N, C-alpha and C positions, 0 to 999 in steps of 0.2 A: 386474440391479441397475444403476441409472443411475450414471454417472461423476460424481463431485463436481466442481463448477466450480473450486474452489480446491484445489491440491495442499497438502501440509503447509507449504510456504513458497514465496515468490517472491523472487527476488533479481535483481540486475543481470545482463542477458543473457537472461532469460526472455522468451518470446514467446507470444502467443496470446490467446484470449478472456478468460482469467482476468486477464491484465494489462490488457486493454482495460476490463474491468469495474472493476478497481482504479483505473485512471486516471480513469474517470468518477466514482467515489466521491470521489477526492481533489479533483476539480474541484467536485463538489457540496458538499463540506465546506469549500470555500474554502481548501484547504491546498496547492493546486498552485502550484509555483513558476512564475514568469513564463516563458512559452514552452512549457509542457507541452502537448503535443498528444496526444489519445487515439489512439494508433496501434497498440496491442498490443505495443509493444516496451518492455521495462523497461530504460530507459537512465538516464543521469545525472540528468535532470530528474525522472523518476519516483522514483529513489532519494532525491533530496533532499526531495521531497514526502513520501515515506514517513518520512523522518527527522523532518520537522516533525510528522507525525501521531503518531509514537512519543512525541515530547516532549509533545504535547498530551494524549496518553493517560496520561501520568505514568510512562512507562518511562524507564530511565536514558538520559541524553544521552551515549552513548559512541560515537557515530558509526555505530551500526548502521543500515543502510538496508534491512534485510530485512523483508518482510511475512511474519511468522512466527506460530506458535501463541500466544505471549504477547500479541502485538498483536491477534490475532483475538479472543482471550478478552476483552480490554479493550473492544473495540468492541462485542461482543455484550452486555456488561454496561452499555453506554451511557456508559462513562467518557470516551470521546472526543467526546462531544456538547458 
């Protein structure tokens, strides 16, 4: 069985291909904060960009910067478009 690209969640400190794909997605959605460079490291700029995505997806603006299951579900439904 193939390993899934995304784990259950990504948060600050995560590294790897899944983070790199997420960063590319954020750039493509024009939600990346200034200076975000796709480098595969979930740092403060990736976290802030995810926070913007969460707000755009209609999730509570509570400072959560995690790319988690509720956010993934919203994106799959097209809410974040």
